[in-house]
C-alpha positions in Angstrom: 117.6 -30.3 162.0 119.0 -32.9 164.0 118.8 -36.8 163.0 118.8 -39.9 165.2 118.8 -43.7 164.1 115.3 -43.9 163.0 114.1 -40.4 162.8 115.1 -36.8 161.5 114.2 -33.9 163.9 113.5 -30.2 162.9 113.5 -27.1 165.0 111.5 -24.2 164.2 112.0 -21.1 165.5 110.7 -17.7 166.0 112.2 -14.7 164.8 111.8 -11.4 166.5 113.9 -8.0 166.4 114.6 -6.0 168.9 116.3 -2.8 167.8 119.4 -3.7 166.0 119.5 -7.4 167.1 117.5 -10.6 166.5 116.5 -13.6 168.9 115.2 -16.8 168.0 112.8 -18.6 170.3 112.1 -22.3 169.9 108.6 -23.1 168.8 108.5 -26.5 168.1 110.1 -29.7 167.1 108.7 -31.7 164.0 109.9 -35.4 163.6 109.9 -37.2 160.5 110.3 -41.1 161.3 112.7 -42.3 158.0 110.9 -45.9 157.9 107.4 -44.7 157.7 107.6 -41.2 156.3 105.1 -40.3 159.0 105.4 -36.5 160.4 104.7 -35.8 164.1 104.4 -32.5 165.8 103.0 -30.7 168.8 101.4 -28.5 166.9 98.9 -30.6 164.6 97.9 -28.1 162.1 102.0 -27.7 161.3 102.3 -31.7 161.0 99.6 -31.6 158.8 101.0 -28.8 155.8 104.2 -31.1 156.7 103.1 -34.1 155.6 101.2 -33.0 152.7 104.2 -31.0 151.2 106.4 -34.1 151.7 103.4 -36.5 150.3 103.8 -34.2 147.4 107.5 -34.1 147.0 107.2 -37.6 147.2 104.5 -38.0 144.4 106.8 -35.7 142.1 109.6 -37.6 142.3 110.8 -38.0 139.1 113.2 -41.0 137.1 116.0 -38.4 137.1 115.8 -38.0 140.8 116.2 -42.0 140.9 118.8 -42.0 138.3 121.2 -40.0 140.7 120.7 -42.0 143.6 121.5 -44.9 141.7 124.9 -43.4 140.1 125.7 -42.5 143.0 125.3 -45.4 144.6 127.4 -46.9 142.1 130.1 -44.7 142.6 130.4 -45.6 146.3 130.1 -49.4 145.7 130.4 -50.6 142.3 131.6 -48.7 138.6 129.3 -48.2 135.7 131.0 -47.9 132.2 129.2 -46.4 129.2 128.5 -48.4 126.4 127.2 -45.6 124.2 128.1 -41.7 124.8 124.3 -41.2 125.3 123.9 -42.7 128.6 121.4 -45.6 129.4 123.3 -48.6 128.7 126.5 -49.4 131.0 128.5 -52.3 131.5 129.1 -53.8 134.8 131.9 -55.8 135.7 130.7 -59.5 137.0 132.4 -58.8 140.3 129.7 -56.3 141.2 126.5 -58.7 140.4 125.2 -58.6 143.5 125.6 -55.2 144.2 123.0 -54.8 141.1 120.9 -57.4 142.1 120.3 -55.0 145.2 119.7 -51.9 142.8 117.4 -54.1 140.8 115.2 -55.5 144.0 114.6 -51.7 145.0 114.0 -50.4 141.7 111.4 -53.0 141.6 110.0 -51.5 144.9 109.9 -48.5 142.9 107.8 -49.9 139.9 111.0 -49.6 137.8 113.6 -51.9 135.9 116.7 -52.7 134.6 117.3 -54.4 131.9 120.2 -57.1 131.9 122.0 -59.4 129.5 125.4 -61.0 130.2 128.7 -60.6 127.7 129.9 -63.7 127.2 133.8 -63.7 127.4 135.8 -65.5 124.5 133.7 -63.7 122.1 135.3 -61.4 119.3 132.8 -58.7 119.1 132.2 -59.1 123.4 135.5 -59.0 124.3 135.8 -55.7 122.0 133.0 -53.9 123.6 134.2 -54.7 126.8 137.6 -53.4 126.4 136.3 -50.1 124.3 133.8 -49.7 127.3 136.1 -49.8 130.2 139.3 -48.1 128.7 137.1 -45.1 127.6 135.5 -45.0 130.8 138.8 -44.8 132.9 140.1 -42.7 130.3 137.6 -40.0 131.2 137.9 -40.4 134.7 141.9 -40.0 134.1 140.7 -36.6 132.2 139.1 -34.8 134.6 141.7 -35.8 137.3 144.3 -34.0 134.8 141.8 -30.9 134.0 141.5 -30.5 138.0 145.1 -30.6 138.7 145.0 -27.7 135.7 142.9 -25.5 137.6 144.9 -25.8 141.1 146.5 -22.7 142.2 147.9 -20.8 145.1 144.4 -20.6 146.7 143.7 -24.6 146.6 143.8 -26.9 150.1 145.9 -29.1 151.0 143.6 -31.5 151.7 141.9 -30.8 148.0 145.6 -31.6 146.9 145.6 -34.8 148.6 142.3 -36.0 147.3 143.4 -35.5 144.0 145.9 -37.7 144.9 143.9 -40.3 146.7 141.3 -40.2 143.4 144.5 -40.9 141.1 145.6 -43.8 143.3 141.9 -45.2 143.1 141.6 -45.0 139.5 145.5 -46.7 139.4 143.9 -49.7 141.1 141.0 -49.8 138.5 143.0 -50.1 136.1 144.8 -52.8 137.9 142.0 -54.5 138.9 140.5 -54.4 135.5 143.3 -55.4 133.6 141.4 -58.6 132.2 138.9 -56.7 130.2 141.5 -54.0 129.2 143.7 -56.1 127.2 146.1 -53.8 125.6 144.3 -50.6 126.2 146.1 -51.2 130.0 149.8 -49.5 129.1 147.9 -46.5 127.5 145.9 -45.8 130.5 149.2 -46.6 132.4 150.7 -44.2 130.9 148.1 -41.2 130.8 148.0 -42.2 134.8 151.6 -41.7 134.8 151.8 -38.7 133.1 148.4 -37.1 136.0 151.0 -38.2 138.3 154.0 -36.3 137.3 151.3 -33.2 136.9 150.1 -33.1 140.2 154.2 -33.5 141.8 155.0 -30.9 139.8 151.9 -28.6 140.6 152.4 -29.2 144.1 156.3 -28.7 144.0 155.3 -25.1 142.2 152.6 -24.3 144.5 155.1 -24.7 147.4 157.5 -22.2 146.3 155.4 -19.7 145.3 155.4 -16.6 147.9 152.3 -16.6 150.7 149.8 -14.0 149.7 150.4 -11.4 153.2 147.5 -8.8 154.3 
């Protein structure tokens, strides 16, 4: 696959065998226009077949596929805090309203929708519900960090350890950023994060003292 700014090119090769060797000969290139979805190729029959398969895949796209895409977008650009364990309802901090607007517009083009309602600040039930949702979401993140650290062993790569430290720092930033929502839960989350950092530090120190296996 050879991506460019507006298209993706797929290389088709023919496999042949000569004794105990395999040879691959370029047959053609198939081009997909990322904006229009049109497939072109020097071999019309192949282009038609590829277009039919692409159209079938697009038609079969399920709500779960769209949900996964949206969740990945939020992972990168905003925060979703489940309001109930089963999912389907989430609290999104006010600072991410513009991003939610963009997601809503995208879903509209896919004949989908987001049902949104504001959570007024200063109401007893509203403040409590937001605090519980945000605290539970951050606590789940911290628990994931600690479980990951517990699984680290002598075969764990250095970049994996660095990513673990970065994830803990990122969660610490979220705890600070959402302090106004967390209220009295912030102290508990700070302590859990401190424990996660200590566990990672101790694991790194222990791995550093373990002898390196040799062949």
